[in-house]
N, CA, C and O atoms as a GROMACS GRO file, in nm:
protein
  480
    1MET      N    1  -1.368  -0.710  -1.764
    1MET     CA    2  -1.263  -0.667  -1.702
    1MET      C    3  -1.228  -0.688  -1.575
    1MET      O    4  -1.327  -0.693  -1.502
    2ASN      N    5  -1.139  -0.702  -1.527
    2ASN     CA    6  -1.113  -0.679  -1.429
    2ASN      C    7  -1.063  -0.597  -1.317
    2ASN      O    8  -0.944  -0.577  -1.340
    3VAL      N    9  -1.092  -0.549  -1.222
    3VAL     CA   10  -1.081  -0.418  -1.105
    3VAL      C   11  -1.009  -0.447  -1.034
    3VAL      O   12  -1.044  -0.538  -0.959
    4THR      N   13  -0.895  -0.400  -1.020
    4THR     CA   14  -0.759  -0.380  -0.918
    4THR      C   15  -0.824  -0.310  -0.816
    4THR      O   16  -0.895  -0.211  -0.833
    5ARG      N   17  -0.789  -0.382  -0.676
    5ARG     CA   18  -0.818  -0.320  -0.571
    5ARG      C   19  -0.729  -0.195  -0.467
    5ARG      O   20  -0.748  -0.134  -0.362
    6VAL      N   21  -0.620  -0.207  -0.580
    6VAL     CA   22  -0.500  -0.111  -0.528
    6VAL      C   23  -0.403  -0.053  -0.639
    6VAL      O   24  -0.353  -0.131  -0.720
    7SER      N   25  -0.371   0.102  -0.644
    7SER     CA   26  -0.349   0.122  -0.762
    7SER      C   27  -0.238   0.241  -0.708
    7SER      O   28  -0.252   0.256  -0.587
    8ILE      N   29  -0.128   0.331  -0.767
    8ILE     CA   30  -0.077   0.385  -0.760
    8ILE      C   31  -0.062   0.518  -0.841
    8ILE      O   32  -0.110   0.514  -0.954
    9THR      N   33   0.013   0.666  -0.792
    9THR     CA   34   0.045   0.764  -0.900
    9THR      C   35   0.123   0.786  -0.920
    9THR      O   36   0.207   0.754  -0.834
   10ASP      N   37   0.171   0.852  -1.036
   10ASP     CA   38   0.306   0.886  -1.090
   10ASP      C   39   0.391   0.907  -1.003
   10ASP      O   40   0.491   0.836  -0.998
   11LYS      N   41   0.372   1.009  -0.915
   11LYS     CA   42   0.475   1.089  -0.827
   11LYS      C   43   0.542   0.954  -0.731
   11LYS      O   44   0.661   0.932  -0.710
   12ALA      N   45   0.399   0.857  -0.672
   12ALA     CA   46   0.476   0.749  -0.585
   12ALA      C   47   0.563   0.680  -0.661
   12ALA      O   48   0.674   0.641  -0.624
   13LYS      N   49   0.505   0.662  -0.786
   13LYS     CA   50   0.620   0.579  -0.850
   13LYS      C   51   0.751   0.585  -0.878
   13LYS      O   52   0.831   0.492  -0.892
   14VAL      N   53   0.770   0.727  -0.885
   14VAL     CA   54   0.903   0.819  -0.890
   14VAL      C   55   0.979   0.777  -0.765
   14VAL      O   56   1.090   0.724  -0.768
   15VAL      N   57   0.902   0.808  -0.643
   15VAL     CA   58   0.972   0.776  -0.534
   15VAL      C   59   1.000   0.591  -0.481
   15VAL      O   60   1.079   0.560  -0.392
   16ILE      N   61   0.939   0.518  -0.538
   16ILE     CA   62   0.955   0.379  -0.546
   16ILE      C   63   1.072   0.318  -0.606
   16ILE      O   64   1.136   0.219  -0.571
   17ASP      N   65   1.090   0.418  -0.730
   17ASP     CA   66   1.207   0.414  -0.849
   17ASP      C   67   1.336   0.444  -0.744
   17ASP      O   68   1.438   0.381  -0.772
   18LYS      N   69   1.341   0.523  -0.643
   18LYS     CA   70   1.451   0.579  -0.586
   18LYS      C   71   1.495   0.492  -0.488
   18LYS      O   72   1.608   0.442  -0.484
   19LEU      N   73   1.370   0.469  -0.376
   19LEU     CA   74   1.361   0.347  -0.296
   19LEU      C   75   1.434   0.215  -0.341
   19LEU      O   76   1.537   0.175  -0.287
   20ARG      N   77   1.374   0.153  -0.441
   20ARG     CA   78   1.409   0.002  -0.517
   20ARG      C   79   1.577   0.044  -0.551
   20ARG      O   80   1.673  -0.014  -0.501
   21ASP      N   81   1.586   0.155  -0.645
   21ASP     CA   82   1.769   0.197  -0.617
   21ASP      C   83   1.839   0.164  -0.518
   21ASP      O   84   1.936   0.092  -0.539
   22LYS      N   85   1.810   0.207  -0.392
   22LYS     CA   86   1.869   0.183  -0.251
   22LYS      C   87   1.863   0.087  -0.256
   22LYS      O   88   1.954   0.027  -0.314
   23HIS      N   89   1.733   0.002  -0.189
   23HIS     CA   90   1.693  -0.084  -0.093
   23HIS      C   91   1.680  -0.252  -0.178
   23HIS      O   92   1.690  -0.364  -0.126
   24GLY      N   93   1.654  -0.214  -0.330
   24GLY     CA   94   1.643  -0.336  -0.373
   24GLY      C   95   1.455  -0.383  -0.398
   24GLY      O   96   1.371  -0.299  -0.431
   25GLU      N   97   1.428  -0.501  -0.378
   25GLU     CA   98   1.294  -0.567  -0.392
   25GLU      C   99   1.200  -0.505  -0.276
   25GLU      O  100   1.244  -0.517  -0.162
   26LEU      N  101   1.082  -0.444  -0.293
   26LEU     CA  102   1.002  -0.372  -0.191
   26LEU      C  103   0.880  -0.444  -0.179
   26LEU      O  104   0.853  -0.536  -0.256
   27ILE      N  105   0.783  -0.398  -0.059
   27ILE     CA  106   0.660  -0.486  -0.036
   27ILE      C  107   0.566  -0.336   0.010
   27ILE      O  108   0.654  -0.250   0.010
   28PHE      N  109   0.487  -0.293   0.033
   28PHE     CA  110   0.381  -0.189   0.095
   28PHE      C  111   0.312  -0.336   0.232
   28PHE      O  112   0.315  -0.459   0.239
   29HIS      N  113   0.275  -0.252   0.294
   29HIS     CA  114   0.172  -0.307   0.412
   29HIS      C  115   0.115  -0.226   0.500
   29HIS      O  116   0.156  -0.185   0.609
   30GLN      N  117   0.034  -0.210   0.452
   30GLN     CA  118  -0.104  -0.091   0.492
   30GLN      C  119  -0.121  -0.123   0.674
   30GLN      O  120  -0.185  -0.217   0.720
   31SER      N  121  -0.058  -0.034   0.742
   31SER     CA  122  -0.072  -0.055   0.859
   31SER      C  123  -0.238  -0.021   0.940
   31SER      O  124  -0.348   0.027   0.909
   32GLY      N  125  -0.173  -0.078   1.052
   32GLY     CA  126  -0.342  -0.090   1.094
   32GLY      C  127  -0.393  -0.024   1.211
   32GLY      O  128  -0.481  -0.066   1.287
   33GLY      N  129  -0.309   0.115   1.220
   33GLY     CA  130  -0.286   0.252   1.334
   33GLY      C  131  -0.224   0.265   1.426
   33GLY      O  132  -0.244   0.344   1.519
   34CYS      N  133  -0.111   0.164   1.410
   34CYS     CA  134   0.010   0.187   1.538
   34CYS      C  135   0.064   0.289   1.439
   34CYS      O  136   0.033   0.303   1.321
   35CYS      N  137   0.168   0.371   1.527
   35CYS     CA  138   0.213   0.461   1.502
   35CYS      C  139   0.212   0.542   1.426
   35CYS      O  140   0.276   0.643   1.453
   36ASP      N  141   0.148   0.536   1.316
   36ASP     CA  142   0.153   0.641   1.213
   36ASP      C  143   0.006   0.644   1.135
   36ASP      O  144  -0.003   0.663   1.014
   37GLY      N  145  -0.099   0.624   1.216
   37GLY     CA  146  -0.242   0.566   1.225
   37GLY      C  147  -0.264   0.500   1.112
   37GLY      O  148  -0.191   0.401   1.116
   38SER      N  149  -0.336   0.503   0.997
   38SER     CA  150  -0.354   0.366   0.876
   38SER      C  151  -0.290   0.431   0.760
   38SER      O  152  -0.350   0.510   0.686
   39ALA      N  153  -0.129   0.386   0.742
   39ALA     CA  154  -0.068   0.460   0.641
   39ALA      C  155   0.016   0.303   0.599
   39ALA      O  156   0.063   0.212   0.667
   40PRO      N  157   0.003   0.338   0.408
   40PRO     CA  158   0.118   0.203   0.372
   40PRO      C  159   0.263   0.241   0.416
   40PRO      O  160   0.315   0.353   0.410
   41MET      N  161   0.298   0.166   0.446
   41MET     CA  162   0.442   0.149   0.490
   41MET      C  163   0.492   0.063   0.394
   41MET      O  164   0.439  -0.032   0.335
   42CYS      N  165   0.649   0.135   0.383
   42CYS     CA  166   0.720   0.061   0.282
   42CYS      C  167   0.848  -0.031   0.336
   42CYS      O  168   0.949   0.000   0.399
   43PHE      N  169   0.814  -0.119   0.299
   43PHE     CA  170   0.955  -0.205   0.339
   43PHE      C  171   1.050  -0.281   0.246
   43PHE      O  172   0.996  -0.345   0.156
   44GLU      N  173   1.209  -0.285   0.257
   44GLU     CA  174   1.275  -0.409   0.157
   44GLU      C  175   1.215  -0.502   0.196
   44GLU      O  176   1.190  -0.505   0.317
   45LYS      N  177   1.164  -0.623   0.104
   45LYS     CA  178   1.130  -0.736   0.079
   45LYS      C  179   1.218  -0.821   0.182
   45LYS      O  180   1.341  -0.830   0.177
   46GLY      N  181   1.137  -0.879   0.273
   46GLY     CA  182   1.224  -0.980   0.389
   46GLY      C  183   1.236  -0.900   0.514
   46GLY      O  184   1.250  -0.955   0.624
   47ASP      N  185   1.231  -0.762   0.497
   47ASP     CA  186   1.216  -0.660   0.635
   47ASP      C  187   1.138  -0.662   0.730
   47ASP      O  188   1.166  -0.656   0.849
   48PHE      N  189   1.004  -0.673   0.664
   48PHE     CA  190   0.855  -0.714   0.725
   48PHE      C  191   0.801  -0.862   0.743
   48PHE      O  192   0.781  -0.920   0.637
   49LEU      N  193   0.781  -0.917   0.831
   49LEU     CA  194   0.726  -1.018   0.827
   49LEU      C  195   0.564  -1.045   0.822
   49LEU      O  196   0.481  -1.030   0.912
   50ILE      N  197   0.545  -1.093   0.675
   50ILE     CA  198   0.399  -1.106   0.645
   50ILE      C  199   0.362  -1.206   0.734
   50ILE      O  200   0.431  -1.306   0.753
   51GLY      N  201   0.235  -1.178   0.804
   51GLY     CA  202   0.136  -1.316   0.877
   51GLY      C  203   0.079  -1.396   0.810
   51GLY      O  204   0.038  -1.376   0.696
   52SER      N  205   0.069  -1.501   0.876
   52SER     CA  206  -0.054  -1.613   0.754
   52SER      C  207  -0.207  -1.524   0.779
   52SER      O  208  -0.311  -1.553   0.720
   53ARG      N  209  -0.196  -1.435   0.859
   53ARG     CA  210  -0.340  -1.386   0.824
   53ARG      C  211  -0.356  -1.250   0.774
   53ARG      O  212  -0.440  -1.174   0.823
   54ASP      N  213  -0.277  -1.218   0.676
   54ASP     CA  214  -0.221  -1.094   0.587
   54ASP      C  215  -0.244  -1.133   0.443
   54ASP      O  216  -0.191  -1.230   0.390
   55LEU      N  217  -0.331  -1.043   0.382
   55LEU     CA  218  -0.395  -1.072   0.262
   55LEU      C  219  -0.295  -0.968   0.186
   55LEU      O  220  -0.238  -0.871   0.235
   56CYS      N  221  -0.287  -1.030   0.013
   56CYS     CA  222  -0.187  -0.970  -0.037
   56CYS      C  223  -0.294  -0.894  -0.145
   56CYS      O  224  -0.347  -0.960  -0.234
   57LEU      N  225  -0.313  -0.792  -0.134
   57LEU     CA  226  -0.454  -0.715  -0.269
   57LEU      C  227  -0.392  -0.662  -0.373
   57LEU      O  228  -0.438  -0.553  -0.406
   58GLY      N  229  -0.288  -0.707  -0.446
   58GLY     CA  230  -0.228  -0.698  -0.540
   58GLY      C  231  -0.099  -0.616  -0.564
   58GLY      O  232  -0.012  -0.641  -0.481
   59GLU      N  233  -0.073  -0.541  -0.641
   59GLU     CA  234   0.045  -0.486  -0.663
   59GLU      C  235   0.069  -0.403  -0.690
   59GLU      O  236  -0.017  -0.357  -0.764
   60VAL      N  237   0.179  -0.314  -0.670
   60VAL     CA  238   0.137  -0.145  -0.688
   60VAL      C  239   0.326  -0.115  -0.777
   60VAL      O  240   0.420  -0.137  -0.700
   61HIS      N  241   0.360  -0.077  -0.900
   61HIS     CA  242   0.442  -0.038  -0.927
   61HIS      C  243   0.555  -0.152  -0.946
   61HIS      O  244   0.668  -0.110  -0.969
   62GLY      N  245   0.536  -0.282  -0.940
   62GLY     CA  246   0.615  -0.431  -0.850
   62GLY      C  247   0.627  -0.432  -0.736
   62GLY      O  248   0.739  -0.453  -0.690
   63CYS      N  249   0.531  -0.414  -0.663
   63CYS     CA  250   0.557  -0.408  -0.520
   63CYS      C  251   0.416  -0.451  -0.433
   63CYS      O  252   0.327  -0.377  -0.393
   64GLN      N  253   0.430  -0.588  -0.418
   64GLN     CA  254   0.352  -0.692  -0.338
   64GLN      C  255   0.279  -0.559  -0.271
   64GLN      O  256   0.352  -0.460  -0.272
   65PHE      N  257   0.138  -0.535  -0.208
   65PHE     CA  258   0.068  -0.456  -0.147
   65PHE      C  259  -0.040  -0.562  -0.042
   65PHE      O  260  -0.139  -0.617  -0.090
   66TYR      N  261   0.000  -0.577   0.106
   66TYR     CA  262  -0.047  -0.653   0.197
   66TYR      C  263  -0.133  -0.601   0.284
   66TYR      O  264  -0.089  -0.487   0.299
   67MET      N  265  -0.232  -0.613   0.354
   67MET     CA  266  -0.310  -0.590   0.472
   67MET      C  267  -0.370  -0.704   0.577
   67MET      O  268  -0.393  -0.822   0.551
   68ALA      N  269  -0.383  -0.652   0.672
   68ALA     CA  270  -0.438  -0.785   0.786
   68ALA      C  271  -0.561  -0.807   0.739
   68ALA      O  272  -0.619  -0.706   0.699
   69SER      N  273  -0.629  -0.924   0.730
   69SER     CA  274  -0.747  -0.985   0.698
   69SER      C  275  -0.862  -0.906   0.771
   69SER      O  276  -0.964  -0.871   0.711
   70ASP      N  277  -0.835  -0.874   0.928
   70ASP     CA  278  -0.923  -0.855   1.009
   70ASP      C  279  -0.943  -0.667   0.962
   70ASP      O  280  -1.040  -0.606   1.006
   71GLN      N  281  -0.866  -0.616   0.897
   71GLN     CA  282  -0.865  -0.459   0.861
   71GLN      C  283  -0.892  -0.469   0.710
   71GLN      O  284  -0.952  -0.375   0.658
   72PHE      N  285  -0.848  -0.588   0.624
   72PHE     CA  286  -0.930  -0.566   0.513
   72PHE      C  287  -1.101  -0.571   0.548
   72PHE      O  288  -1.172  -0.507   0.470
   73GLU      N  289  -1.156  -0.631   0.639
   73GLU     CA  290  -1.324  -0.630   0.627
   73GLU      C  291  -1.370  -0.469   0.607
   73GLU      O  292  -1.471  -0.440   0.543
   74TYR      N  293  -1.281  -0.364   0.672
   74TYR     CA  294  -1.303  -0.252   0.692
   74TYR      C  295  -1.303  -0.225   0.537
   74TYR      O  296  -1.408  -0.175   0.497
   75TYR      N  297  -1.194  -0.250   0.431
   75TYR     CA  298  -1.163  -0.199   0.316
   75TYR      C  299  -1.206  -0.302   0.204
   75TYR      O  300  -1.155  -0.291   0.092
   76LYS      N  301  -1.291  -0.394   0.230
   76LYS     CA  302  -1.330  -0.476   0.103
   76LYS      C  303  -1.372  -0.416   0.029
   76LYS      O  304  -1.330  -0.445  -0.083
   77ASN      N  305  -1.478  -0.294   0.034
   77ASN     CA  306  -1.540  -0.264  -0.081
   77ASN      C  307  -1.472  -0.142  -0.115
   77ASN      O  308  -1.545  -0.056  -0.164
   78MET      N  309  -1.355  -0.115  -0.102
   78MET     CA  310  -1.297   0.032  -0.096
   78MET      C  311  -1.197  -0.017  -0.210
   78MET      O  312  -1.174  -0.137  -0.219
   79HIS      N  313  -1.132   0.083  -0.303
   79HIS     CA  314  -1.034   0.091  -0.382
   79HIS      C  315  -0.932   0.210  -0.314
   79HIS      O  316  -0.965   0.324  -0.280
   80LEU      N  317  -0.780   0.140  -0.306
   80LEU     CA  318  -0.696   0.180  -0.230
   80LEU      C  319  -0.602   0.276  -0.345
   80LEU      O  320  -0.556   0.209  -0.437
   81LEU      N  321  -0.578   0.383  -0.348
   81LEU     CA  322  -0.483   0.475  -0.398
   81LEU      C  323  -0.388   0.536  -0.349
   81LEU      O  324  -0.409   0.642  -0.290
   82VAL      N  325  -0.237   0.476  -0.364
   82VAL     CA  326  -0.135   0.504  -0.286
   82VAL      C  327  -0.071   0.613  -0.366
   82VAL      O  328  -0.030   0.616  -0.482
   83ASP      N  329  -0.076   0.708  -0.262
   83ASP     CA  330   0.016   0.887  -0.346
   83ASP      C  331   0.120   0.902  -0.208
   83ASP      O  332   0.110   0.859  -0.093
   84ILE      N  333   0.196   0.964  -0.261
   84ILE     CA  334   0.289   1.056  -0.164
   84ILE      C  335   0.291   1.197  -0.143
   84ILE      O  336   0.237   1.275  -0.222
   85CYS      N  337   0.352   1.235  -0.036
   85CYS     CA  338   0.290   1.362   0.055
   85CYS      C  339   0.424   1.450   0.104
   85CYS      O  340   0.508   1.383   0.166
   86GLU      N  341   0.442   1.534   0.093
   86GLU     CA  342   0.586   1.601   0.195
   86GLU      C  343   0.556   1.564   0.280
   86GLU      O  344   0.448   1.504   0.277
   87GLY      N  345   0.622   1.572   0.398
   87GLY     CA  346   0.597   1.581   0.544
   87GLY      C  347   0.636   1.431   0.609
   87GLY      O  348   0.626   1.327   0.544
   88ARG      N  349   0.680   1.436   0.745
   88ARG     CA  350   0.776   1.349   0.790
   88ARG      C  351   0.683   1.262   0.852
   88ARG      O  352   0.629   1.326   0.941
   89GLY      N  353   0.646   1.171   0.848
   89GLY     CA  354   0.543   1.074   0.932
   89GLY      C  355   0.614   1.023   1.035
   89GLY      O  356   0.724   1.076   1.056
   90SER      N  357   0.569   0.908   1.126
   90SER     CA  358   0.660   0.838   1.225
   90SER      C  359   0.637   0.700   1.212
   90SER      O  360   0.582   0.621   1.288
   91SER      N  361   0.683   0.688   1.112
   91SER     CA  362   0.659   0.505   1.114
   91SER      C  363   0.807   0.499   1.020
   91SER      O  364   0.866   0.594   0.969
   92PHE      N  365   0.842   0.364   1.016
   92PHE     CA  366   0.943   0.285   0.996
   92PHE      C  367   0.984   0.274   0.827
   92PHE      O  368   1.081   0.223   0.771
   93SER      N  369   0.862   0.345   0.774
   93SER     CA  370   0.899   0.336   0.624
   93SER      C  371   1.033   0.376   0.568
   93SER      O  372   1.108   0.458   0.621
   94LEU      N  373   1.054   0.320   0.472
   94LEU     CA  374   1.149   0.406   0.414
   94LEU      C  375   1.119   0.514   0.345
   94LEU      O  376   1.220   0.561   0.293
   95GLU      N  377   1.034   0.566   0.324
   95GLU     CA  378   1.035   0.693   0.232
   95GLU      C  379   1.077   0.821   0.337
   95GLU      O  380   1.124   0.926   0.294
   96ILE      N  381   1.052   0.796   0.480
   96ILE     CA  382   1.064   0.878   0.583
   96ILE      C  383   1.184   0.963   0.607
   96ILE      O  384   1.181   1.075   0.658
   97PRO      N  385   1.317   0.886   0.556
   97PRO     CA  386   1.407   1.009   0.576
   97PRO      C  387   1.428   1.090   0.463
   97PRO      O  388   1.519   1.173   0.464
   98LEU      N  389   1.324   1.066   0.327
   98LEU     CA  390   1.355   1.192   0.228
   98LEU      C  391   1.259   1.296   0.277
   98LEU      O  392   1.238   1.393   0.205
   99GLY      N  393   1.194   1.286   0.399
   99GLY     CA  394   1.099   1.422   0.417
   99GLY      C  395   0.952   1.386   0.341
   99GLY      O  396   0.868   1.472   0.314
  100LEU      N  397   0.938   1.232   0.310
  100LEU     CA  398   0.791   1.220   0.233
  100LEU      C  399   0.765   1.115   0.308
  100LEU      O  400   0.839   1.059   0.389
  101ARG      N  401   0.621   1.082   0.268
  101ARG     CA  402   0.536   0.985   0.332
  101ARG      C  403   0.424   0.929   0.219
  101ARG      O  404   0.374   1.000   0.131
  102PHE      N  405   0.400   0.812   0.236
  102PHE     CA  406   0.331   0.708   0.107
  102PHE      C  407   0.163   0.779   0.257
  102PHE      O  408   0.150   0.801   0.378
  103MET      N  409   0.082   0.784   0.132
  103MET     CA  410  -0.093   0.812   0.221
  103MET      C  411  -0.141   0.703   0.116
  103MET      O  412  -0.071   0.686   0.017
  104THR      N  413  -0.266   0.621   0.134
  104THR     CA  414  -0.367   0.581   0.077
  104THR      C  415  -0.500   0.664   0.068
  104THR      O  416  -0.560   0.701   0.168
  105ILE      N  417  -0.537   0.688  -0.050
  105ILE     CA  418  -0.674   0.733  -0.063
  105ILE      C  419  -0.775   0.634  -0.101
  105ILE      O  420  -0.746   0.555  -0.191
  106SER      N  421  -0.924   0.626  -0.028
  106SER     CA  422  -0.989   0.548  -0.029
  106SER      C  423  -1.118   0.587  -0.078
  106SER      O  424  -1.161   0.700  -0.056
  107ARG      N  425  -1.219   0.454  -0.178
  107ARG     CA  426  -1.277   0.531  -0.216
  107ARG      C  427  -1.379   0.422  -0.250
  107ARG      O  428  -1.332   0.331  -0.317
  108LEU      N  429  -1.566   0.408  -0.203
  108LEU     CA  430  -1.608   0.301  -0.246
  108LEU      C  431  -1.598   0.237  -0.363
  108LEU      O  432  -1.562   0.315  -0.451
  109PHE      N  433  -1.619   0.105  -0.410
  109PHE     CA  434  -1.629   0.064  -0.545
  109PHE      C  435  -1.756   0.083  -0.585
  109PHE      O  436  -1.851   0.090  -0.507
  110SER      N  437  -1.767   0.095  -0.726
  110SER     CA  438  -1.910   0.121  -0.776
  110SER      C  439  -1.961  -0.039  -0.803
  110SER      O  440  -1.886  -0.134  -0.824
  111ASP      N  441  -2.095  -0.043  -0.798
  111ASP     CA  442  -2.181  -0.186  -0.797
  111ASP      C  443  -2.075  -0.290  -0.891
  111ASP      O  444  -2.012  -0.390  -0.856
  112ASP      N  445  -2.090  -0.198  -1.071
  112ASP     CA  446  -2.031  -0.259  -1.139
  112ASP      C  447  -1.921  -0.281  -1.153
  112ASP      O  448  -1.883  -0.346  -1.251
  113GLU      N  449  -1.820  -0.223  -1.041
  113GLU     CA  450  -1.640  -0.238  -1.007
  113GLU      C  451  -1.655  -0.390  -0.897
  113GLU      O  452  -1.585  -0.490  -0.914
  114LEU      N  453  -1.744  -0.379  -0.803
  114LEU     CA  454  -1.735  -0.499  -0.729
  114LEU      C  455  -1.790  -0.618  -0.830
  114LEU      O  456  -1.734  -0.718  -0.785
  115ASP      N  457  -1.855  -0.650  -0.918
  115ASP     CA  458  -1.892  -0.715  -0.954
  115ASP      C  459  -1.788  -0.773  -1.091
  115ASP      O  460  -1.810  -0.855  -1.180
  116ASN      N  461  -1.675  -0.692  -1.060
  116ASN     CA  462  -1.549  -0.747  -1.136
  116ASN      C  463  -1.407  -0.729  -1.075
  116ASN      O  464  -1.310  -0.707  -1.148
  117LEU      N  465  -1.394  -0.740  -0.916
  117LEU     CA  466  -1.282  -0.723  -0.899
  117LEU      C  467  -1.171  -0.832  -0.936
  117LEU      O  468  -1.194  -0.943  -0.986
  118THR      N  469  -1.082  -0.793  -0.913
  118THR     CA  470  -0.962  -0.941  -0.930
  118THR      C  471  -1.000  -1.030  -0.794
  118THR      O  472  -1.050  -0.980  -0.693
  119PRO      N  473  -0.979  -1.119  -0.804
  119PRO     CA  474  -1.022  -1.235  -0.680
  119PRO      C  475  -0.852  -1.222  -0.621
  119PRO      O  476  -0.747  -1.222  -0.685
  120LEU      N  477  -0.879  -1.210  -0.458
  120LEU     CA  478  -0.764  -1.220  -0.390
  120LEU      C  479  -0.666  -1.319  -0.408
  120LEU      O  480  -0.564  -1.317  -0.339
   0.00000   0.00000   0.00000
């Protein structure tokens, strides 16, 4: 069984569906600390330039999820859960005008999970 690096809550899926209806295809990029700390930022596909050093960690609810390779060194042994909460973040992420913000909840993988990670 392959273990994914990133997943998403049902509450966050509802927000993605709203954003997708308005903006079309979406992507996530885990912010490296600018503006809003280390938060997942949601963009229309094509509105954020994915760099050659960005890694795709997987897909959440039909959206590719990226992170810079140097930041991934800190997260390579962790699972990321994308969730949503009330509150206005200070980023350019698409959910901000809704009075919401995406967040990631991280936890360390177990040894068994590490042995069965889906390759990047």
